[in-house]
ROKEVO-51287 format. One record per residue (C-alpha): residue number from 1; y, z, x. Coordinates in Angstrom, 2 decimals. Layout:
% residues N
+-----+---------+---------+---------+
|  nr |       y |       z |       x |
+-----+---------+---------+---------+
| NUM |       Y |       Z |       X |
...
+-----+---------+---------+---------+
***
This chain:
% residues 370
+-----+---------+---------+---------+
|  nr |       y |       z |       x |
+-----+---------+---------+---------+
|   1 |   90.05 |  108.42 |   48.15 |
|   2 |   90.06 |  112.06 |   47.05 |
|   3 |   90.49 |  115.54 |   48.74 |
|   4 |   87.03 |  116.00 |   48.81 |
|   5 |   85.93 |  112.65 |   50.40 |
|   6 |   88.76 |  112.79 |   53.01 |
|   7 |   87.37 |  116.45 |   53.82 |
|   8 |   83.72 |  115.30 |   54.24 |
|   9 |   85.00 |  111.98 |   55.82 |
|  10 |   87.06 |  113.92 |   58.45 |
|  11 |   84.42 |  116.72 |   58.74 |
|  12 |   81.47 |  114.41 |   59.81 |
|  13 |   83.82 |  112.52 |   62.07 |
|  14 |   84.58 |  115.99 |   63.63 |
|  15 |   80.97 |  116.54 |   63.90 |
|  16 |   79.80 |  113.49 |   65.14 |
|  17 |   82.50 |  113.89 |   67.97 |
|  18 |   81.14 |  117.17 |   68.55 |
|  19 |   77.70 |  116.27 |   68.96 |
|  20 |   78.51 |  113.25 |   71.26 |
|  21 |   80.70 |  115.29 |   73.52 |
|  22 |   77.69 |  118.04 |   73.77 |
|  23 |   75.19 |  115.01 |   74.33 |
|  24 |   77.30 |  113.60 |   77.03 |
|  25 |   79.30 |  116.01 |   78.70 |
|  26 |   77.48 |  115.86 |   81.82 |
|  27 |   78.61 |  112.11 |   82.66 |
|  28 |   82.14 |  112.50 |   80.60 |
|  29 |   83.69 |  114.40 |   84.04 |
|  30 |   85.12 |  111.51 |   85.70 |
|  31 |   87.22 |  110.00 |   82.42 |
|  32 |   88.00 |  113.85 |   81.19 |
|  33 |   89.71 |  114.09 |   84.94 |
|  34 |   90.97 |  110.66 |   84.86 |
|  35 |   92.35 |  111.39 |   81.36 |
|  36 |   94.03 |  114.85 |   82.36 |
|  37 |   95.73 |  113.32 |   85.47 |
|  38 |   97.02 |  109.98 |   83.78 |
|  39 |   98.50 |  112.51 |   81.07 |
|  40 |  100.59 |  114.60 |   83.77 |
|  41 |  101.64 |  111.36 |   85.64 |
|  42 |  102.58 |  109.29 |   82.41 |
|  43 |  106.46 |  110.82 |   82.68 |
|  44 |  106.73 |  109.80 |   86.12 |
|  45 |  105.53 |  105.98 |   84.87 |
|  46 |  108.08 |  106.26 |   82.13 |
|  47 |  110.70 |  107.52 |   85.04 |
|  48 |  109.99 |  104.69 |   87.32 |
|  49 |  109.85 |  101.80 |   84.22 |
|  50 |  113.94 |  103.13 |   84.26 |
|  51 |  114.54 |  101.32 |   87.77 |
|  52 |  112.79 |   97.64 |   86.25 |
|  53 |  109.48 |   98.68 |   87.51 |
|  54 |  106.73 |   96.96 |   85.37 |
|  55 |  104.01 |   99.36 |   84.20 |
|  56 |  101.59 |   97.82 |   86.20 |
|  57 |  103.54 |   98.52 |   89.17 |
|  58 |  104.26 |  101.72 |   88.49 |
|  59 |  100.38 |  103.01 |   87.77 |
|  60 |   99.71 |  101.08 |   91.09 |
|  61 |  102.40 |  103.01 |   93.02 |
|  62 |  101.76 |  106.32 |   91.44 |
|  63 |   97.83 |  105.99 |   92.21 |
|  64 |   98.38 |  105.12 |   95.88 |
|  65 |  101.24 |  107.93 |   96.40 |
|  66 |   98.43 |  110.36 |   94.59 |
|  67 |   95.17 |  109.32 |   96.59 |
|  68 |   97.23 |  109.63 |   99.82 |
|  69 |   98.36 |  113.16 |   98.91 |
|  70 |   94.49 |  113.66 |   98.09 |
|  71 |   93.30 |  112.32 |  101.34 |
|  72 |   95.95 |  114.48 |  103.20 |
|  73 |   94.57 |  117.61 |  101.49 |
|  74 |   90.71 |  116.56 |  101.84 |
|  75 |   91.82 |  116.52 |  105.98 |
|  76 |   94.04 |  119.24 |  106.86 |
|  77 |   93.83 |  121.95 |  103.83 |
|  78 |   90.23 |  122.02 |  102.80 |
|  79 |   88.65 |  122.36 |  105.97 |
|  80 |   90.84 |  125.44 |  106.88 |
|  81 |   90.03 |  126.79 |  103.29 |
|  82 |   86.27 |  125.95 |  104.07 |
|  83 |   86.59 |  128.05 |  107.38 |
|  84 |   88.24 |  131.00 |  105.96 |
|  85 |   85.45 |  131.21 |  103.05 |
|  86 |   82.78 |  131.50 |  105.69 |
|  87 |   84.33 |  134.01 |  107.52 |
|  88 |   85.02 |  135.75 |  104.35 |
|  89 |   81.60 |  135.96 |  102.90 |
|  90 |   80.44 |  137.00 |  106.25 |
|  91 |   83.28 |  139.92 |  106.28 |
|  92 |   82.83 |  140.90 |  103.13 |
|  93 |   80.11 |  143.32 |  103.24 |
|  94 |   81.75 |  145.50 |  105.81 |
|  95 |   84.75 |  145.53 |  103.61 |
|  96 |   83.14 |  146.94 |  100.87 |
|  97 |   81.08 |  149.46 |  103.17 |
|  98 |   84.36 |  150.66 |  104.82 |
|  99 |   86.17 |  151.03 |  101.17 |
| 100 |   82.90 |  152.99 |   99.64 |
| 101 |   83.11 |  155.24 |  102.53 |
| 102 |   86.92 |  155.90 |  102.21 |
| 103 |   86.14 |  156.53 |   98.17 |
| 104 |   83.32 |  158.93 |   99.17 |
| 105 |   85.63 |  160.90 |  101.81 |
| 106 |   89.00 |  161.06 |   99.43 |
| 107 |   87.12 |  161.63 |   96.21 |
| 108 |   84.71 |  164.14 |   98.24 |
| 109 |   87.88 |  166.07 |   99.28 |
| 110 |   89.74 |  165.93 |   95.54 |
| 111 |   86.53 |  166.42 |   93.26 |
| 112 |   84.26 |  167.91 |   95.53 |
| 113 |   80.62 |  166.94 |   96.51 |
| 114 |   79.26 |  165.37 |   93.07 |
| 115 |   81.76 |  162.77 |   93.30 |
| 116 |   79.57 |  161.30 |   96.37 |
| 117 |   76.83 |  160.98 |   93.95 |
| 118 |   78.77 |  159.24 |   91.44 |
| 119 |   79.99 |  156.49 |   93.41 |
| 120 |   77.20 |  155.99 |   95.72 |
| 121 |   74.27 |  153.57 |   94.66 |
| 122 |   70.72 |  154.96 |   93.89 |
| 123 |   68.62 |  152.48 |   95.61 |
| 124 |   69.34 |  151.54 |   99.35 |
| 125 |   72.59 |  150.96 |  101.31 |
| 126 |   75.65 |  149.60 |   99.53 |
| 127 |   76.03 |  147.26 |  102.36 |
| 128 |   72.62 |  145.75 |  102.19 |
| 129 |   73.14 |  145.24 |   98.77 |
| 130 |   76.18 |  142.91 |   99.30 |
| 131 |   74.40 |  141.53 |  102.17 |
| 132 |   71.77 |  140.48 |   99.99 |
| 133 |   73.66 |  138.87 |   97.47 |
| 134 |   75.89 |  136.90 |   99.65 |
| 135 |   72.95 |  135.53 |  101.79 |
| 136 |   71.66 |  134.46 |   98.27 |
| 137 |   74.56 |  132.74 |   97.62 |
| 138 |   75.10 |  131.44 |  100.89 |
| 139 |   70.97 |  130.22 |  100.82 |
| 140 |   70.98 |  126.76 |  102.38 |
| 141 |   67.65 |  126.21 |  100.24 |
| 142 |   69.50 |  127.17 |   97.21 |
| 143 |   72.58 |  124.78 |   97.82 |
| 144 |   70.39 |  121.70 |   99.03 |
| 145 |   67.99 |  122.18 |   95.89 |
| 146 |   71.58 |  122.11 |   93.81 |
| 147 |   73.07 |  119.49 |   95.85 |
| 148 |   69.54 |  117.32 |   95.84 |
| 149 |   70.03 |  117.12 |   91.92 |
| 150 |   70.65 |  112.93 |   90.98 |
| 151 |   73.32 |  114.21 |   88.59 |
| 152 |   74.86 |  115.89 |   90.71 |
| 153 |   75.31 |  112.82 |   93.07 |
| 154 |   76.04 |  110.82 |   90.08 |
| 155 |   78.95 |  113.25 |   89.17 |
| 156 |   80.05 |  112.94 |   92.96 |
| 157 |   80.56 |  109.59 |   93.40 |
| 158 |   81.74 |  108.96 |   89.53 |
| 159 |   84.73 |  111.21 |   90.59 |
| 160 |   85.06 |  109.84 |   93.97 |
| 161 |   85.37 |  106.11 |   92.88 |
| 162 |   85.59 |  106.07 |   89.00 |
| 163 |   87.94 |  108.53 |   88.56 |
| 164 |   91.00 |  106.61 |   90.14 |
| 165 |   89.81 |  103.37 |   88.10 |
| 166 |   90.15 |  105.47 |   84.78 |
| 167 |   93.45 |  106.81 |   85.56 |
| 168 |   94.84 |  103.90 |   86.80 |
| 169 |   94.28 |  102.03 |   83.48 |
| 170 |   94.99 |  104.86 |   81.46 |
| 171 |   98.37 |  105.14 |   83.05 |
| 172 |   99.22 |  101.28 |   83.29 |
| 173 |   98.12 |  100.93 |   79.31 |
| 174 |   99.39 |  104.54 |   77.99 |
| 175 |  102.03 |  103.38 |   75.63 |
| 176 |   99.81 |  100.36 |   74.08 |
| 177 |   96.86 |  103.14 |   73.62 |
| 178 |   99.60 |  105.39 |   71.76 |
| 179 |  100.73 |  102.74 |   69.57 |
| 180 |   96.52 |  101.68 |   68.64 |
| 181 |   96.31 |  105.34 |   67.82 |
| 182 |   99.35 |  105.21 |   65.71 |
| 183 |   98.52 |  102.28 |   63.88 |
| 184 |   95.22 |  104.10 |   62.89 |
| 185 |   96.79 |  106.53 |   60.79 |
| 186 |   96.59 |  106.78 |   57.36 |
| 187 |   99.96 |  105.51 |   56.39 |
| 188 |  100.29 |  108.35 |   53.39 |
| 189 |   99.92 |  111.08 |   56.29 |
| 190 |  101.38 |  109.14 |   58.76 |
| 191 |  104.54 |  111.17 |   59.53 |
| 192 |  103.25 |  114.51 |   59.37 |
| 193 |  100.16 |  113.73 |   61.54 |
| 194 |  102.96 |  112.13 |   64.17 |
| 195 |  104.63 |  115.42 |   63.83 |
| 196 |  101.72 |  117.57 |   64.41 |
| 197 |  100.78 |  115.22 |   67.53 |
| 198 |  104.40 |  115.93 |   68.78 |
| 199 |  103.93 |  120.10 |   68.35 |
| 200 |  100.02 |  119.63 |   70.11 |
| 201 |  101.65 |  117.18 |   72.95 |
| 202 |  104.61 |  120.22 |   73.11 |
| 203 |  102.18 |  122.79 |   73.59 |
| 204 |   99.70 |  121.16 |   75.73 |
| 205 |  102.61 |  119.54 |   77.76 |
| 206 |  104.21 |  123.34 |   78.30 |
| 207 |  100.80 |  124.82 |   79.47 |
| 208 |   99.38 |  122.15 |   81.43 |
| 209 |  102.11 |  120.93 |   83.60 |
| 210 |  103.79 |  124.20 |   83.28 |
| 211 |  101.40 |  126.46 |   84.00 |
| 212 |  100.12 |  124.38 |   86.82 |
| 213 |  103.55 |  124.32 |   88.53 |
| 214 |  103.64 |  127.84 |   88.28 |
| 215 |  100.13 |  128.42 |   89.46 |
| 216 |  100.96 |  126.38 |   92.39 |
| 217 |  104.23 |  128.38 |   93.32 |
| 218 |  102.39 |  131.79 |   92.76 |
| 219 |   99.46 |  130.56 |   95.16 |
| 220 |  102.11 |  129.38 |   97.47 |
| 221 |  104.16 |  132.53 |   97.80 |
| 222 |  100.97 |  134.56 |   97.99 |
| 223 |   99.17 |  132.43 |  100.93 |
| 224 |  102.70 |  132.46 |  102.81 |
| 225 |  103.49 |  136.41 |  101.75 |
| 226 |   99.84 |  137.37 |  102.70 |
| 227 |   99.89 |  135.47 |  105.89 |
| 228 |  103.13 |  137.43 |  107.17 |
| 229 |  101.12 |  140.99 |  106.86 |
| 230 |   98.21 |  139.41 |  108.82 |
| 231 |   95.64 |  139.87 |  106.28 |
| 232 |   92.39 |  138.24 |  107.18 |
| 233 |   91.52 |  135.18 |  104.89 |
| 234 |   95.27 |  135.02 |  103.49 |
| 235 |   95.30 |  131.21 |  102.89 |
| 236 |   92.30 |  131.64 |  100.80 |
| 237 |   93.04 |  134.65 |   98.97 |
| 238 |   96.83 |  133.35 |   98.29 |
| 239 |   95.82 |  130.17 |   97.07 |
| 240 |   92.68 |  131.30 |   94.87 |
| 241 |   95.00 |  133.85 |   93.42 |
| 242 |   97.45 |  131.33 |   92.63 |
| 243 |   94.94 |  128.79 |   90.99 |
| 244 |   93.21 |  131.33 |   89.07 |
| 245 |   96.28 |  132.38 |   87.70 |
| 246 |   96.30 |  129.05 |   85.57 |
| 247 |   94.28 |  131.89 |   82.86 |
| 248 |   97.26 |  134.53 |   82.33 |
| 249 |   96.54 |  137.84 |   84.31 |
| 250 |   92.91 |  136.77 |   85.97 |
| 251 |   94.14 |  135.24 |   88.59 |
| 252 |   96.68 |  137.80 |   90.05 |
| 253 |   93.72 |  140.51 |   88.79 |
| 254 |   91.16 |  139.12 |   91.31 |
| 255 |   93.48 |  138.36 |   93.77 |
| 256 |   94.62 |  141.66 |   93.82 |
| 257 |   91.52 |  143.20 |   93.67 |
| 258 |   90.36 |  140.86 |   96.50 |
| 259 |   93.24 |  141.42 |   98.95 |
| 260 |   93.09 |  145.50 |   98.44 |
| 261 |   89.54 |  145.25 |   99.59 |
| 262 |   90.25 |  142.93 |  102.16 |
| 263 |   93.45 |  144.86 |  103.21 |
| 264 |   91.81 |  148.56 |  102.99 |
| 265 |   88.62 |  147.04 |  105.00 |
| 266 |   90.75 |  145.36 |  107.96 |
| 267 |   93.95 |  147.92 |  108.18 |
| 268 |   92.81 |  151.51 |  107.25 |
| 269 |   94.30 |  154.00 |  108.00 |
| 270 |   97.39 |  151.88 |  108.54 |
| 271 |   99.33 |  152.41 |  105.19 |
| 272 |  102.14 |  150.11 |  105.85 |
| 273 |  100.24 |  146.70 |  105.64 |
| 274 |   97.79 |  147.77 |  102.98 |
| 275 |  101.21 |  148.80 |  101.13 |
| 276 |  102.91 |  145.61 |  101.70 |
| 277 |   99.78 |  143.72 |  100.30 |
| 278 |   99.82 |  145.45 |   97.31 |
| 279 |  103.45 |  145.10 |   96.87 |
| 280 |  103.33 |  141.08 |   97.43 |
| 281 |  100.98 |  141.30 |   94.27 |
| 282 |  103.47 |  143.08 |   92.19 |
| 283 |  106.69 |  141.01 |   93.22 |
| 284 |  104.59 |  137.89 |   92.62 |
| 285 |  104.10 |  139.46 |   88.70 |
| 286 |  107.72 |  140.17 |   88.41 |
| 287 |  108.57 |  136.57 |   89.81 |
| 288 |  106.32 |  134.92 |   87.29 |
| 289 |  107.19 |  137.02 |   84.36 |
| 290 |  110.82 |  137.10 |   84.59 |
| 291 |  111.44 |  134.26 |   86.21 |
| 292 |  108.85 |  131.26 |   86.57 |
| 293 |  107.16 |  131.63 |   83.32 |
| 294 |  110.46 |  132.13 |   80.85 |
| 295 |  112.29 |  128.80 |   83.33 |
| 296 |  109.10 |  126.67 |   83.48 |
| 297 |  107.14 |  126.90 |   80.45 |
| 298 |  109.37 |  128.90 |   77.98 |
| 299 |  108.38 |  129.45 |   74.71 |
| 300 |  106.74 |  126.08 |   74.05 |
| 301 |  103.02 |  126.81 |   74.65 |
| 302 |  102.50 |  129.42 |   72.14 |
| 303 |   98.76 |  130.02 |   73.06 |
| 304 |   98.10 |  133.75 |   73.43 |
| 305 |   95.97 |  134.67 |   76.46 |
| 306 |   93.11 |  136.44 |   74.62 |
| 307 |   92.69 |  133.20 |   72.55 |
| 308 |   93.12 |  131.07 |   75.75 |
| 309 |   90.58 |  133.40 |   77.60 |
| 310 |   88.31 |  133.05 |   74.30 |
| 311 |   88.43 |  129.68 |   74.48 |
| 312 |   87.63 |  128.82 |   78.13 |
| 313 |   84.35 |  131.17 |   77.37 |
| 314 |   83.32 |  129.07 |   74.33 |
| 315 |   83.54 |  125.68 |   75.27 |
| 316 |   82.20 |  126.14 |   79.10 |
| 317 |   79.24 |  127.96 |   77.22 |
| 318 |   78.64 |  125.25 |   74.84 |
| 319 |   79.73 |  122.09 |   77.09 |
| 320 |   79.35 |  123.64 |   80.48 |
| 321 |   81.93 |  122.40 |   83.49 |
| 322 |   83.54 |  119.60 |   80.93 |
| 323 |   84.31 |  121.67 |   78.29 |
| 324 |   86.37 |  124.16 |   80.58 |
| 325 |   88.06 |  121.01 |   81.21 |
| 326 |   89.17 |  120.56 |   77.51 |
| 327 |   89.27 |  123.99 |   76.58 |
| 328 |   93.02 |  124.45 |   76.68 |
| 329 |   94.01 |  121.05 |   75.04 |
| 330 |   91.45 |  121.90 |   72.11 |
| 331 |   92.91 |  125.31 |   72.01 |
| 332 |   96.54 |  124.18 |   72.15 |
| 333 |   95.88 |  121.62 |   69.49 |
| 334 |   93.80 |  124.05 |   66.88 |
| 335 |   96.45 |  126.74 |   67.23 |
| 336 |   99.32 |  124.34 |   66.48 |
| 337 |   96.94 |  123.00 |   63.07 |
| 338 |   96.10 |  126.79 |   62.48 |
| 339 |   99.64 |  127.45 |   62.38 |
| 340 |  100.65 |  124.11 |   60.39 |
| 341 |   97.78 |  125.27 |   57.94 |
| 342 |   98.80 |  129.00 |   57.60 |
| 343 |  102.48 |  127.60 |   56.62 |
| 344 |  100.93 |  125.24 |   53.96 |
| 345 |   99.09 |  128.28 |   52.34 |
| 346 |  101.99 |  130.38 |   52.35 |
| 347 |  103.84 |  127.73 |   50.56 |
| 348 |  100.79 |  126.94 |   48.26 |
| 349 |   99.76 |  128.20 |   44.43 |
| 350 |   96.75 |  129.99 |   45.88 |
| 351 |   98.89 |  132.49 |   47.64 |
| 352 |  102.27 |  132.40 |   45.74 |
| 353 |  100.58 |  132.46 |   42.32 |
| 354 |  101.17 |  129.96 |   39.21 |
| 355 |  104.64 |  131.19 |   38.82 |
| 356 |  107.75 |  131.03 |   41.08 |
| 357 |  108.33 |  133.08 |   43.53 |
| 358 |  111.25 |  134.00 |   46.17 |
| 359 |  110.60 |  133.93 |   49.88 |
| 360 |  108.69 |  136.87 |   50.95 |
| 361 |  111.58 |  137.66 |   53.64 |
| 362 |  113.68 |  137.77 |   50.36 |
| 363 |  111.82 |  139.68 |   48.73 |
| 364 |  110.99 |  142.38 |   51.19 |
| 365 |  114.93 |  142.57 |   51.57 |
| 366 |  115.69 |  143.13 |   47.58 |
| 367 |  112.74 |  145.60 |   47.32 |
| 368 |  114.37 |  147.63 |   50.05 |
| 369 |  118.10 |  147.78 |   48.32 |
| 370 |  118.22 |  150.86 |   45.93 |
+-----+---------+---------+---------+
***
């Protein structure tokens, strides 16, 4: 098979895969989540096999423990989060109204009367606008219309019943599947593809497992620390900020803004708890940047935050929620492939020309010498 034929073959296969994913994205959710969970749990199954536990037994034990933890989460944590979410939606208009009034008073003292015109809404009262937005978001008719969709019910029951089954079989047969995939590789390029696969696995593993552990650690830290300050809805804000930190900078920024607005609305004019809330997020960023990420993730990911955010937006826009779930692995894989392609380009005659040339680093050094 010529190079042109290979390009057409793999390009056509990629196009078919993308088209199939776009067409079936609404029903692929339990399979994608099941695959992601199995990927994260596979090292645990390999560890259990060292104790002479069969792969099937390891899969049964892991899925059972995972199911018990999930049920405990549903019974104890989610009700508290929903309660705080309802209270937060109810209290948000008053918080924003208070912060708005504080901005007008402080800005008026610093910049004069024109500042009030700059920050005041032109139509109606800000509190009324926020109340309308929150009432629209919490509209029972709207929620009922979304929930009554047949696809929503299908996805719910699929996640509830299909995902555990998919996860079990994937954990059980993971090694067999990897060997089967390896047997399909073109023999001539199999070593190169295996090496690229290891690099992709390293990047995905570093981000998903590493960033998940960082996000969980930050969420627990924020939730506990904010609770100690007496901040309202501390559990919701703290865990939300931690989980959203799966996307670099987004979680911390969203949590910081939400917590600061809540603290100003709740504690003003008491500066001490407001300063403590701000300090918690500063401390969280210091811990994450200097200890958690370097120790847990290190340099394995090599995903620039801008590249990651763009991938999430693009895949979310094209494929919906299923696209968001595959955005990070695909971005990591594309990053590895782009670096590999760039390396080959820099070693090729297309870049170097037809005559042999010394490496770029040595050329630069030699040119700088007198």
